[in-house]
C-alpha positions as CSV (number, residue, x, y, z in Angstrom):
1,M,8.5,9.4,28.8
2,T,4.7,9.2,28.5
3,I,2.7,9.6,25.2
4,S,1.4,13.0,26.4
5,T,5.0,14.2,26.8
6,A,5.9,12.9,23.4
7,R,3.0,14.9,22.0
8,T,4.6,18.1,23.4
9,H,7.8,17.2,21.4
10,L,5.6,16.7,18.4
11,S,3.9,20.1,18.7
12,A,7.2,21.9,19.2
13,G,8.4,21.1,15.7
14,Q,5.2,21.9,13.8
15,A,5.8,25.6,13.3
16,D,9.2,25.1,11.8
17,A,7.9,22.3,9.6
18,R,5.2,24.4,8.1
19,K,7.5,27.4,7.6
20,E,10.1,25.3,5.6
21,F,7.7,23.2,3.7
22,S,7.0,23.6,0.0
23,P,4.2,21.6,-1.7
24,I,5.4,19.0,-4.2
25,R,3.9,18.5,-7.7
26,M,3.4,14.9,-8.7
27,M,4.4,13.8,-12.2
28,D,4.7,10.5,-14.1
29,V,7.3,10.7,-16.9
30,E,7.5,8.1,-19.7
31,L,11.2,7.8,-20.5
32,T,10.7,6.2,-24.0
33,G,8.7,9.2,-25.3
34,P,9.5,12.9,-25.6
35,L,10.0,14.4,-22.1
36,P,7.6,17.2,-21.0
37,A,8.6,20.8,-20.3
38,V,7.8,21.7,-16.7
39,R,6.5,25.1,-15.9
40,Y,6.7,26.8,-12.5
41,D,3.2,27.4,-11.3
42,G,4.3,29.9,-8.5
43,H,3.2,27.4,-5.9
44,C,5.3,24.1,-6.1
45,R,9.1,24.5,-5.9
46,R,9.7,20.8,-6.3
47,I,8.4,18.0,-8.5
48,W,8.2,14.4,-7.5
49,V,8.8,12.3,-10.7
50,L,8.0,8.7,-11.1
51,G,10.1,7.5,-14.1
52,R,8.6,4.8,-16.3
53,L,10.1,2.7,-19.0
54,H,7.3,1.5,-21.3
55,T,4.9,2.0,-18.3
56,E,7.1,0.1,-15.9
57,P,8.0,2.2,-12.9
58,V,11.8,2.2,-12.5
59,G,12.5,5.0,-9.9
60,V,11.6,8.2,-8.2
61,C,13.3,11.6,-8.2
62,V,12.5,14.8,-6.4
63,V,13.7,17.7,-8.5
64,E,14.0,21.4,-7.6
65,L,12.0,23.7,-9.8
66,A,13.1,27.3,-10.3
67,A,11.0,30.2,-11.6
68,G,12.0,29.6,-15.2
69,G,10.8,26.0,-15.1
70,L,12.6,23.2,-16.9
71,S,13.0,22.4,-20.6
72,P,12.7,18.7,-21.7
73,D,16.5,18.5,-22.0
74,Q,17.0,20.0,-18.5
75,L,14.5,17.6,-17.0
76,G,16.3,14.6,-18.6
77,T,19.7,15.9,-17.2
78,L,18.3,16.1,-13.7
79,L,16.6,12.7,-13.8
80,W,19.4,10.7,-15.3
81,P,21.8,10.4,-12.3
82,E,19.0,8.8,-10.3
83,L,17.5,6.6,-13.0
84,R,20.6,5.6,-15.0
85,D,21.3,2.4,-13.2
86,P,17.8,0.8,-13.3
87,V,17.3,1.9,-16.9
88,T,20.6,0.5,-18.1
89,E,20.0,-2.8,-16.2
90,R,16.7,-3.2,-18.1
91,F,18.3,-2.3,-21.4
92,A,21.0,-4.9,-20.8
93,A,18.4,-7.5,-20.0
94,A,16.6,-6.7,-23.2
95,G,19.8,-7.1,-25.2
96,L,19.9,-3.5,-26.3
97,P,22.7,-1.0,-26.5
98,L,23.0,0.9,-23.2
99,P,21.8,4.5,-23.4
100,G,24.5,7.1,-22.5
101,Q,22.2,9.9,-21.6
102,L,18.6,10.9,-21.2
103,T,17.7,13.8,-23.5
104,G,14.4,15.6,-24.1
105,D,13.7,13.2,-27.0
106,G,13.5,10.2,-24.6
107,L,15.0,6.8,-25.0
108,E,14.6,4.5,-28.0
109,A,13.2,1.0,-27.2
110,D,10.8,-0.9,-29.5
111,P,7.5,-1.6,-27.6
112,A,6.8,-4.7,-29.8
113,T,9.8,-6.5,-28.4
114,W,10.3,-4.9,-25.0
115,P,10.4,-7.8,-22.4
116,F,8.3,-6.2,-19.8
117,L,5.4,-5.5,-22.2
118,R,5.7,-9.0,-23.7
119,R,5.3,-10.6,-20.3
120,R,2.3,-8.4,-19.5
121,R,0.6,-9.5,-22.8
122,A,1.2,-13.1,-21.8
123,A,-0.4,-12.6,-18.4
124,L,-3.4,-10.9,-20.0
125,A,-3.9,-13.8,-22.4
126,A,-4.7,-16.0,-19.4
127,A,-6.3,-13.3,-17.3
128,P,-8.1,-14.7,-14.2
129,F,-11.4,-13.3,-13.1
130,I,-10.6,-10.8,-10.3
131,S,-13.0,-9.5,-7.6
132,V,-11.9,-6.1,-6.4
133,V,-13.0,-5.5,-2.8
134,V,-13.0,-1.9,-1.5
135,C,-14.0,-1.3,2.1
136,T,-15.5,2.1,3.0
137,R,-17.6,3.8,5.6
138,D,-19.9,6.8,4.7
139,R,-17.5,8.1,2.1
140,P,-19.2,8.1,-1.3
141,H,-17.1,11.1,-2.5
142,R,-14.0,8.8,-2.2
143,L,-15.7,6.0,-4.2
144,Q,-16.3,8.4,-7.1
145,I,-12.5,8.8,-7.5
146,W,-11.9,5.1,-7.0
147,L,-14.5,3.9,-9.5
148,S,-13.1,6.3,-12.1
149,C,-9.7,4.6,-11.7
150,L,-11.3,1.2,-12.0
151,S,-13.2,2.2,-15.1
152,A,-9.8,3.0,-16.8
153,Q,-8.3,-0.5,-16.0
154,Q,-6.7,-2.2,-18.9
155,Y,-8.0,-5.5,-17.9
156,P,-10.8,-7.7,-19.4
157,R,-12.4,-9.6,-16.5
158,F,-13.2,-8.2,-13.1
159,E,-16.0,-7.1,-10.7
160,V,-16.1,-4.6,-7.9
161,V,-17.5,-5.4,-4.4
162,V,-18.1,-2.3,-2.3
163,V,-18.3,-3.2,1.4
164,D,-20.0,-0.5,3.6
165,N,-18.7,-1.1,7.1
166,A,-21.1,-0.1,9.9
167,P,-22.5,2.8,8.0
168,T,-24.4,5.6,9.6
169,S,-26.4,6.4,6.5
170,D,-27.5,5.0,3.1
171,A,-25.2,7.3,1.2
172,V,-22.8,4.6,-0.1
173,R,-25.7,2.3,-1.0
174,A,-27.3,5.1,-2.9
175,F,-24.1,5.9,-4.7
176,V,-23.5,2.3,-5.8
177,S,-27.1,2.0,-7.0
178,A,-26.7,5.2,-9.1
179,A,-23.4,4.0,-10.5
180,Q,-24.8,0.7,-11.8
181,G,-24.7,0.4,-15.6
182,G,-21.7,2.7,-15.9
183,G,-19.5,-0.1,-17.5
184,L,-18.4,-1.8,-14.2
185,T,-19.9,-4.8,-12.6
186,L,-20.7,-3.4,-9.1
187,R,-22.1,-5.0,-6.0
188,Y,-23.0,-3.5,-2.6
189,V,-22.5,-5.3,0.7
190,R,-23.4,-4.0,4.1
191,E,-21.3,-5.2,7.0
192,P,-22.9,-4.0,10.3
193,R,-20.0,-5.1,12.6
194,A,-17.5,-2.2,12.8
195,G,-13.9,-3.1,11.9
196,K,-12.0,-3.4,8.7
197,S,-11.4,-7.1,9.1
198,W,-15.1,-7.8,9.4
199,A,-15.5,-5.8,6.1
200,L,-12.7,-7.7,4.4
201,N,-14.2,-11.0,5.3
202,A,-17.7,-9.9,4.1
203,G,-16.0,-8.9,0.8
204,I,-14.5,-12.4,0.5
205,A,-17.9,-14.0,1.1
206,A,-19.5,-11.9,-1.5
207,A,-16.7,-12.1,-4.2
208,A,-17.1,-14.4,-7.2
209,G,-13.5,-14.2,-8.4
210,E,-10.8,-16.9,-8.1
211,V,-8.5,-14.0,-7.2
212,I,-9.6,-11.3,-4.7
213,A,-7.8,-7.9,-4.7
214,F,-8.2,-5.5,-1.8
215,C,-7.7,-1.8,-1.6
216,D,-8.7,1.2,0.4
217,D,-11.3,3.8,-0.6
218,D,-8.6,6.5,-0.5
219,G,-6.5,4.7,-3.1
220,E,-6.0,5.5,-6.8
221,A,-5.1,2.5,-9.0
222,D,-2.8,2.7,-11.9
223,R,-4.5,1.7,-15.1
224,H,-2.4,-1.5,-15.3
225,W,-2.9,-2.4,-11.7
226,L,-5.0,-5.5,-12.3
227,A,-2.9,-6.6,-15.2
228,E,0.2,-6.6,-13.0
229,I,-1.6,-8.5,-10.3
230,A,-2.4,-11.1,-12.9
231,R,1.3,-11.1,-13.9
232,G,2.2,-12.0,-10.3
233,F,-0.2,-14.9,-10.1
234,A,1.0,-16.2,-13.5
235,R,4.4,-16.9,-11.8
236,G,3.1,-20.2,-10.4
237,D,0.1,-22.0,-9.0
238,D,1.7,-21.7,-5.5
239,I,1.5,-17.9,-5.6
240,G,-0.9,-17.3,-2.7
241,S,-0.8,-13.5,-2.8
242,V,0.4,-10.7,-4.9
243,T,1.3,-7.3,-3.5
244,G,2.2,-4.1,-5.3
245,M,3.8,-0.7,-4.8
246,V,2.1,2.0,-2.9
247,L,3.1,5.6,-3.8
248,P,1.7,8.9,-2.5
249,A,-1.2,10.4,-4.5
250,R,-0.1,13.9,-3.4
251,L,2.5,15.6,-1.2
252,E,0.8,18.9,-0.4
253,T,1.4,19.1,3.4
254,P,4.3,18.6,5.8
255,A,2.6,15.5,7.3
256,Q,2.3,13.8,3.9
257,E,6.0,14.3,3.2
258,F,7.1,13.2,6.7
259,F,5.1,10.0,6.2
260,E,7.2,9.2,3.1
261,Q,10.4,10.3,4.8
262,L,9.8,8.1,7.8
263,G,9.4,5.1,5.4
264,K,5.8,4.4,6.4
265,G,4.6,4.5,2.9
266,Q,7.4,2.4,1.5
267,S,7.0,-0.6,-0.6
268,R,9.7,-3.1,-1.4
269,G,11.3,-1.0,-4.2
270,F,11.3,-1.2,-8.0
271,W,12.3,-4.8,-8.7
272,P,9.9,-7.8,-8.6
273,E,10.5,-10.3,-5.8
274,V,9.1,-13.7,-4.9
275,L,9.0,-14.5,-1.2
276,S,8.5,-17.9,0.5
277,V,9.3,-19.6,3.8
278,H,12.7,-20.3,2.3
279,G,13.6,-16.7,1.7
280,P,14.7,-14.1,0.9
281,Q,13.0,-12.8,4.1
282,N,11.8,-14.5,7.2
283,P,8.0,-14.9,7.1
284,L,7.9,-13.8,10.8
285,Y,9.7,-10.6,10.2
286,P,7.7,-8.2,8.0
287,V,10.3,-5.5,7.6
288,P,10.2,-4.3,4.8
289,P,6.5,-5.4,4.7
290,F,5.6,-8.3,2.5
291,G,2.9,-6.0,1.2
292,I,0.5,-3.3,2.4
293,G,-3.3,-3.6,2.9
294,A,-3.9,-0.8,0.5
295,N,-2.6,-3.0,-2.4
296,M,-2.8,-6.7,-2.0
297,A,-4.5,-9.7,-3.7
298,F,-5.0,-13.3,-2.7
299,R,-6.0,-16.6,-4.3
300,R,-9.4,-17.5,-2.8
301,E,-8.0,-20.9,-1.7
302,A,-5.2,-19.2,0.2
303,L,-7.6,-17.1,2.1
304,A,-9.7,-20.1,2.9
305,R,-6.6,-21.9,4.1
306,I,-5.7,-19.2,6.6
307,G,-9.3,-18.6,7.7
308,G,-9.6,-15.1,6.3
309,F,-8.6,-12.0,8.2
310,D,-8.3,-11.9,12.0
311,V,-11.2,-9.7,13.1
312,A,-9.3,-8.6,16.3
313,L,-6.8,-6.8,14.1
314,G,-7.0,-3.8,11.9
315,P,-8.6,-0.3,11.8
316,G,-11.7,-0.1,13.9
317,T,-10.3,-2.4,16.6
318,L,-8.3,-1.9,19.8
319,A,-5.3,-3.3,17.9
320,R,-5.6,-0.5,15.3
321,A,-3.7,-2.2,12.4
322,A,-1.8,-5.3,11.1
323,E,-4.6,-7.3,9.7
324,D,-2.7,-7.3,6.4
325,L,0.7,-8.3,7.9
326,L,-0.8,-11.3,9.7
327,A,-2.7,-12.5,6.6
328,L,0.5,-12.3,4.5
329,S,2.6,-14.1,7.1
330,L,0.1,-16.9,7.5
331,V,0.0,-17.3,3.7
332,L,3.8,-17.8,3.7
333,L,3.6,-20.2,6.7
334,A,0.9,-22.2,4.9
335,G,3.4,-22.9,2.1
336,Y,2.4,-20.4,-0.5
337,R,4.7,-17.8,-2.1
338,I,4.1,-14.1,-2.3
339,A,4.9,-12.2,-5.5
340,Y,5.7,-8.5,-5.2
341,E,5.0,-6.7,-8.4
342,P,6.1,-3.1,-8.2
343,A,4.3,-2.3,-11.5
344,A,1.0,-3.0,-9.7
345,V,1.0,0.7,-8.6
346,M,-1.5,2.1,-6.2
347,R,-1.4,5.7,-5.1
348,H,-2.6,6.5,-1.6
349,D,-3.8,9.7,0.1
350,H,-1.7,10.1,3.2
351,R,-2.9,12.0,6.3
352,Q,-2.9,15.7,5.6
353,D,-2.3,17.0,9.1
354,L,0.3,16.3,11.7
355,E,-2.3,15.2,14.3
356,G,-3.7,12.7,11.9
357,L,-0.1,11.4,11.2
358,R,0.5,11.1,15.0
359,R,-2.6,9.0,15.4
360,Q,-1.6,6.8,12.4
361,L,1.9,6.2,13.8
362,D,0.4,5.3,17.2
363,G,-1.8,2.8,15.4
364,Y,1.2,1.3,13.5
365,G,3.1,0.9,16.8
366,I,0.2,-0.8,18.5
367,G,-0.5,-2.9,15.5
368,L,3.1,-4.2,15.1
369,T,3.3,-5.8,18.5
370,A,-0.4,-6.8,18.3
371,Y,0.6,-8.6,15.1
372,Y,3.1,-10.7,17.0
373,A,0.6,-11.5,19.7
374,A,-1.9,-12.6,17.0
375,L,0.8,-14.7,15.3
376,L,1.5,-16.6,18.5
377,R,-2.2,-17.1,19.0
378,H,-2.6,-18.6,15.5
379,R,0.7,-20.4,15.3
380,P,2.1,-20.9,18.9
381,S,4.9,-23.2,17.4
382,V,6.7,-20.1,16.1
383,L,7.7,-18.8,19.6
384,P,11.3,-20.2,19.5
385,A,11.8,-18.6,16.0
386,L,10.5,-15.3,17.3
387,L,12.8,-15.3,20.2
388,R,15.7,-15.9,17.8
389,L,14.6,-12.9,15.8
390,A,14.4,-10.5,18.7
391,P,18.0,-9.1,18.3
392,T,17.3,-8.4,14.6
393,G,14.1,-6.5,15.5
394,L,16.0,-4.4,18.1
395,G,18.7,-3.7,15.5
396,Y,16.0,-2.5,13.1
397,L,14.6,0.0,15.6
398,R,18.0,1.4,16.2
399,R,18.7,1.8,12.5
400,A,15.3,3.5,12.0
401,N,16.1,5.9,14.8
402,S,19.3,7.0,13.1
403,R,17.8,7.3,9.6
404,R,18.4,10.8,8.2
405,T,15.5,12.8,6.8
406,T,14.7,16.5,6.3
407,T,12.0,16.3,9.0
408,P,12.7,18.8,11.8
409,V,14.6,16.9,14.6
410,V,12.2,17.8,17.4
411,L,9.2,16.7,15.4
412,L,11.0,13.5,14.2
413,D,12.0,12.6,17.8
414,G,8.5,13.1,19.0
415,L,7.0,10.9,16.3
416,R,9.5,8.1,17.0
417,R,9.0,8.3,20.7
418,R,5.3,8.1,20.4
419,Q,5.5,5.1,18.1
420,R,7.9,3.2,20.4
421,L,5.7,3.8,23.4
422,S,2.6,2.7,21.5
423,M,4.4,-0.6,20.7
424,L,4.2,-1.4,24.4
425,L,0.4,-1.4,24.2
426,G,0.0,-3.9,21.4
427,P,-0.2,-7.3,23.1
428,A,-2.8,-6.1,25.7
429,A,-4.7,-4.3,22.9
430,Y,-4.9,-7.5,20.9
431,L,-6.1,-9.6,23.8
432,G,-8.7,-7.0,24.6
433,S,-9.8,-6.9,21.0
434,V,-10.1,-10.7,20.8
435,S,-12.5,-10.6,23.7
436,K,-14.5,-7.6,22.3
437,Q,-14.8,-9.1,18.9
438,A,-15.9,-12.5,20.3
439,H,-18.7,-10.6,22.1
440,I,-19.7,-8.9,18.9
441,A,-19.8,-12.2,17.0
442,A,-21.9,-13.8,19.7
443,G,-24.3,-11.0,19.6
444,A,-24.7,-11.2,15.9
445,A,-25.2,-14.9,16.1
446,R,-28.0,-14.5,18.6
447,R,-29.7,-11.9,16.5
448,A,-29.5,-14.2,13.4
449,R,-31.1,-17.0,15.4
450,A,-33.8,-14.8,16.6
451,A,-34.5,-13.6,13.1
452,N,-34.9,-17.2,11.9
C-alpha cells in the first residue's frame, strides 16, 4: 500500500471521529488540599485530571462530566481508583498511615516533612546556573506564552536564550528586545541555516550555563520545571542529561486526543528513573523514549563530548525528526547516565488538525529509521548489537498495532500504515540530509571567509 492509499484510509475515519469527539477540559488537582467542585460548562463532557501530591504529579484520570457537575466528594470518589496505588506507595515511603479514601477535604500530609519537597529543597540549595534554550521561527505570539511560564519559575539562577531559526522577518528579534527588563535575563541569537539542530547548536554556543535545558516554543513549563531538572543533576556528577514528562496542554480536537492515545506524547510514566548503558533499557532502543526534545537538559560537558546535535536530523531536514533520540543515545554510550524526572513537567500543544497529525506521524516514522542510520554513522561498532535488537523492534511494532484505543478503527489503521511506510524512507532521507547539510555548512564557511 502506498502512502497516498493510506491517506484515503485516514480521510475515511475523519467524519466519524469529529462526530463522536467531545473536547476535554484540563485540570490539575492538588490532592493534599480541598478538592475543587467542577461545574459543567455546556461544552466539555470530560475532564483530564493530573493528580498531584504536594506538587508531585502521581497520575492522570479522564473523568466523565454530567450536566450537574461534580462536588468535591464526587470528584475524589472518581479519582481514587486510578490514583490509590501511587498515592499509597508514596505515603508508605514517607512512613505515614495509608489513606483509605480520597474525600473532598483532601489528604493529610505535612509539607514540612514530606520527602519529595525535602529533596527539592536540597536540590535548590545547590542550584546550578541553567541556560534555557528555546528555538523558534517567526512565532513571537508563542514566545509570549512561553516567557510568561519562565517568569513564574520557582528557581533562582537561569537565563533564556531565544534562537531565531532562518527567520523571514525581524518579529522575534523585536519581541525579545521589547521583553528585556521584564525580570528575565534574555538573549537573542539568529541562526540563518534552516533546521532545528542548527538552532540547537547555536543555542549551545551562546549559552552561559553549566546546564543547558531545551524546549519548544509551543511548550508551557510547570513552575517547578527547572527545580526538578536541578534535582535530576543532583543525583550524581555522571548524570549527563535530565529529561522530564511531556503532557498535553489542551485536548480540544480529535487529532490532539488521538496523538495521546497512540502514545506519541507519552513520557516514561510517573516514577523517576536513572538510565545507563547497564540498564534498565538498552541505549540503542529508545522505546519508550529516554526523553523528548520538548523537555530535555544536558550538562555542557556531555554535549561537548558527543559533538552537539547532528544537523542532518530533526525538523527542517529531510530526516524530519530524531535529533533528540540520537543525542540522548550518544550520551548514554559516552558513559553518562540519564535521569528521568517526571515532576519536571512540560505541557505541549499537539497538532490541532488531522492533516497536521498525519504529517507529524510521517516525520516520526522517517525520523526513527533515520536515527538508526545516524547511529551507525556516528558509532559503527554498534551494528552487531542492533542486529540482535531487530526481533525486539519487530515485536514492539506488532504490539503497537494491537494497542486498543477509542480512535476509529479506519482512521487508526490509516495512521499506522502511513507511519510504517514512512519508516522505509528514513535511511535514504538521512543520507540525503547529510549531503545537503554539508553543502549548507560549506556555503556558510565560504561566506564567512569572504566577509573576513
